[in-house]
N, C-alpha and C positions, 0 to 999 in steps of 0.2 A: 399686464398692461400698466402704463404709467398714467396715473389719475391725479389731477390737481383739484382741490376743493377751495374755492374762493369764499371765505367766511368760515370762521371756526366757532360759530355759535352752536345752538342746539342741533339743528339739522346737519350743518357741515361737519361737526365733530363726530356725531354718531355715525353718519354715512361714511365719512372718511375712515373711521376706525373699523367699521364693518367691512368695507372694501379691502382694507389692509388684511383683515383676518381671513379673507378669502384667498389671499396670496398676491393681490395687486400691490404695486408700489405707489404709495399715496403721500402727497405733501399737502398739508393744510396751510392756507395763507390767510393772514389777517393783519390789518393795519394797526390793531391795538397791540402795542409793544408789551404792555403789562400782561395781556392775555397769553401772548406767545411765550413770553418768559416763564409764566406760570406753567404752561403746558410742557415746556422743555424741562422744567424742574419737577415734573410729575404731579402738578397740582391741577385738578379739574375744576374749571370755573362754574360748572353747573352740577346739580345733583341728578343723577340718573342711575338706577341700580345696575351694577355690573360694568359701568363705563370706565371706571378707574382701572380695573384689571384689564379690560380690553385694550385701552390705550397703552398702558405700561408694557404689556406683553408684546404688542406689535412694534412699539418703539424699540424694545430690546432686540426684537428679531430683525430690525433694520428695514421694516416695510412701511413705517409711518414716521413722518418728520413734520416739523413746523417751522414756518418762516414768515417774515414780514416782507420779503422780497418777491413781489408778484412776478416780475419778469423772469427771475430764476425759476420760480415754481412752474410757470407756464411753458417755458422753452422745452420742446421735445415731448410734451404731453400728448397722449392719444385722446384724452377727454378732459375738458376743463368744466367743472361744475360751478355754476353761480349759485351760492347758497347764502346770500346776504339777506338782511332784514327788509321786509316790505310792510312797515307799520301803516296804520291809517294816517293819511295826511291831515295835518292840523287845519281845521277850517271847513273842509268839504267832505271828508270821509273817504275820498278815493285812496287807493293804495299808493303809497309813496314809493316810486320806482327810481328815485335818484341814485340809490346805492347800486341797483342793478345796471343802470345805464353807465354809471361811472366805471363799474367793473368791466363792462363790455368794451368801453373805449380803451381802458388800460390793457386789457387782454389783447386787443387788436394789435397793439404796438409790439407785442412779445411773441406772436405766433411764429412757429418754425415748422414747416411741413403741414400736411393735412391734419386738422384738429377738429374734434366735435365739441361745440360749445353747448353745454347742457343747462337749461334753466331748471334748477332744482327749487329755487324760491317759488313761493306761491304768488303768481302774477296774473293780472287780468288778461282777457282774450286780446290778442294782437301784440302782446309784449315781445314775443319771439320775432315778429316781423320787424319791430323797431330795433331790437338787438342786432339782427342781421344787417339792417341798414347802417347802424352805427359802426359796425366792424368793417363793412365794405367801404364806407366813407373814410374811415381812419386808416385803412390798409387795403387799398384796391387790389393788391397782388396776393392777398392772403388766400390760402386754400382751407376752407372750413365748411362746416354745416352746423346749423342751429337746430336743436331739438328741445322738446319739452318733456321733462320727466318728473312730474309732481311727486312729492313725498306724502306718505300716509302713515306717519309715525305717531303713536300715542305716547305722550309723556308718561313716564313710569313703566312703560313696556316697549320702549323704542327699539332696543336691540333685537328682541324677539320679533317685533313687527318687521324689521328690516330683513332678518334672516329667514323668516317664515311668513312672507307676505301673502295677503289674499290675492293680490294681483300686482303686476308691474306695468305701468302705463307709459308708453313712449309715443310721442307725437313728432312726426317729421316727414320730409318729402324726399330727402337725399338718400339713396340706397346705400351709398358708402357710409354715410353717417349712421344709418339704422343698423348696419352690420357691425360697426364698432360698438354700438350700444348692446347688441346681442351678445357680443363677446364680454363686455363689461359685466353683464348679468348672468353669463353662462354658468358660474358656480351654483346659482340658485336652481338650475334645471333639475338637480337631484331631488329637490323638494316639490317638483311638479308645479311650481308657481306659474300661473297663467301670465304670459307676456303679451300684452295687448298693444298692438300697433294701430295708430290712427293719425289723423291730421294733427298738425301742431296746435291749431286753434281748438280742436276737439279735446286734446289733452289738457290744455289750459283751463277749459271750461269744466272738465270732469272733476278737477280738484275742488273748485268752488261749489259745484252741484252736490258733490258728496258731503262736504261739510254743512252746506245749507240743509240738506235732507236730514242729517243727524240732528241738527239744531231744531228742525221741525218736530222730530220724534220726541226730543226732550221736552219741548214746550207743550206739545200735545198732552203728554202724560201728566205734566204739571197742572194743566188746566183741568184734566180729568180728576186729578187729586183734589182740587178745590171743590169740584162737584161732589166727590165722594164724602168730603167733610160735611157738606150740606144735607146729603140724603142718607147718611149713615152707612156707607159702604167702605170697604178697605181697598185702597188703590193698589196695594201689592197683590191682592187676589185678582183684581181686574186686570192688572198688567200681565199676570201669569195666564189668565184666561184668554187674552188676545195674543200674547207673545208666542204661545204654542202653535198659533196659526203660521204655517210656513211662509205665507205671503207677507206676514208682518215681522216676525222674529222678535226674540226677547231682549236683544241688546238695545241700550239707550231708552229703556222704558222704566227707569228708576226715578221716581218722583223726588224732588229736592228743591233747593233754593234757587235754581236757575243755572244756566251754563256760563262758563267763563273761560279763561285761558288765553293762550297766544294765538289760537286759530279761529274758533267759531265767531267771536265778536267782530274781529276785523274782516274776516272773510265773508260773512253774511253782508256786512256793510259795503264791502268792495263789490260784491255781486250786484247789490242794489244800484250802485253807482254805474256799473257797466250796463245794467239793464236800462237805466234812464238814458244813457248815452245812445243806446241803440233803439230806444223807444219800444222796449218790450218789457213793460212793468211786471215785477214779481210780487204780486199782492200778498201771497201767502208768506213769503219771507219778510216782507215789510211788517206784517202783523207779528210774526215771530220775534223780530228784533224789539219791537215796542213792548210786547208782553214780557219778554225776558228782562228788559231794563226795569220795568215796573215791579217785577216779582222780587227782585233782590231787596229793595227797601221794604216791601210788604213782609218779608221774612223777619226783618227787624221789628216791625210792628207786631208780628206774631209773638215774639219774645216778650215785648212790653205787655201785651194782653195776658200772657201766661203768668206774669209777675204782678198781676192785679191792676194793670192799666197805668201804673205810674212807676217809673224807675229813677226819678230824680234823687240823686244822692245814694242810690243803691249800687252795689258792685255786682257785675255779671262776669262769670267765668266763661271764656270762649275757648273751646277746643277745636283746633284746626283753622288755619288761615290761608293756606295755599288753595288754588282752585280745585285741586284733586289730590289724592294721596300719592306718595312716591315721587314727588317733585318739590322743588323749592320755588316754583313759578307762582308769582302773585298777580300776574296780569289779568285784570278784569275778574278777579276772584269774587264770588258772592260775599265772602267774609268782609270785604271792604265796605260794601253798602250796609251789611248787617251791623257792623261795628259803628259806622258813622251815624246810622239811624239811632242806635242806642245812645251814642254820645250826644247827639242833637237833643235827645229827650232827657239829658242830664245824668246818664249812667256813667259809672267808673268801670273800666274794662281791665280784667286780668286775663291774659291769653297765653296759650301754649300751642306750639306746632313743632313736630319733630325735626323739620328741616327748613321752615320758612322764615325764621326770625330775622335774618339779615336782610332779605328782600322786603319783608313786611314793614320793617322800620322806616323804609323809604316812603311808604304811602300811609302808614299808620304810626306816626311818631309819638302820639300822645296817649299811649296805653302802656300798661305794665307787662313786660315779657317775663314769663315764669320759666322755671327750670324743669317742670314736669306737669302732668295733668292734675295731680292732687295738689301741687303747689298753687296752681291757678284757682283751685276751689277754696283754698284757705281763706275764711272770712267773707266769702262771696254770698250773695243773696239768692243766686240762681245759677243754673248751668245750661249752656247751649252748645250742642255739637254741630259744627258747621261743615267739617271735612272728615270723611270716614277713614281716617288712618287706622291701621290694624291695632295700634296701641290703645285705641278708644273702644274697641269692640267687646271687651270683657272687663269693664271697670268693676271694682269692688263696691257694690252699691251701698252696703252698710257704712263703709268708710266715707263714701261720697256724701251720704246723708249726714254723717257726723261733722263734716267739714263745712257744709252749707248752713247758713242761718235759716233758710227756707228750703224745704225739699222740693224744688222745682227743677225739672229736667225737660228741656226743649230739644228734641231730636230731629234735626232738619234733614237727616239722611236715613231715617227709619231703620236704624241698626239694632234696636232693642225691641223685644216683644212687650207690648203694653201690659199684659197681665203680670209679667215678672217685675216690671218697674213699679207698677201700682201696688203690688203685693209687698214691695220693699218700703212702701209708705211715701211714695213720691206723687206729686202732681205731674202728670206726664202729658206732653203735647208733641205730636209728630206731624207728618205731612200726609194728608189724604187718608187718615185713619181715625 
């Protein structure tokens, strides 16, 4: 089938490359000339494990192409996916749908024959109705169907998530459109991935509900971690004790500095705004958003307390800046608030992240970026692990101790056993332990 992906960002590029790998003919469209030129030159603008090989192999096979010409990309397509950004709108927190609506209007002028317009972007309930109205108004003679097909890709594991999904959600009303989508995803039938068909509004809400629920789990275990510290329990033991219950599950029960990234912060906020518009308050999610925002700076204060309550003039080594490992994404990373809290208290920051320096410099310009983990520790007064990259899981503790002027290790991801670190002569502080 011929598939067009409008938007060559994280979702569009990963989805387009995976569809091409299944044998579909895919063209990715983007208005950013620099991005398209880079992709044509074999340069991937984001870090995602395995994506560079997936893109290059399918370009070489002639199944994947890139263009800035939307009309050319849309003409003759069986399915056109809208995969543009939907950031939080400045001022009110609603999802900014201007890119989605602009894409819909431009798509309408380029349609030839029956085409399925697929909302892949994360959009509030009712967006599909508005996209359909825009296209009909712009091109009354167009033959098309609008469906919702939300993405459930985890950064750092996106290719595997796409090819071996827990489920595929498709929302629509037009049988012809639904049949096209069944054929688009037919290659996944060998993996027995459940294809769930529902109403378009149901599919739109499913995406927000899923992310909000995961945000609730993260925030719940973080608050339990705070209680564990007060009563002398270990949150990792508690998490295992409840996670083995099949009704609860072990995933997203890892205590830490709070959630961040491109999805949870903006999607929980957008869900709250939708709920307000429809007068159906989501009190649990409201609390989750507030608790998570407060937690990030609280982690900075935790570091200050571990270093004697005063960090003015002291140097802190920070390992990990991205919101999670295996990505270069800094959006709403807990590291931002941790670093800024330390800086506000007068600390000097030396930081290292395996992939995040370029993006981090845009939001944290006034810190020293180091070439490696041990380089960051050189001459520092204490160490804090913010992101659990594999490279930080087996540090040479005697070497770490020799580099730090004070043997203080704050482990915000609980990746080290307390007994081992304290035996090595460190003051060790973790989360919920």
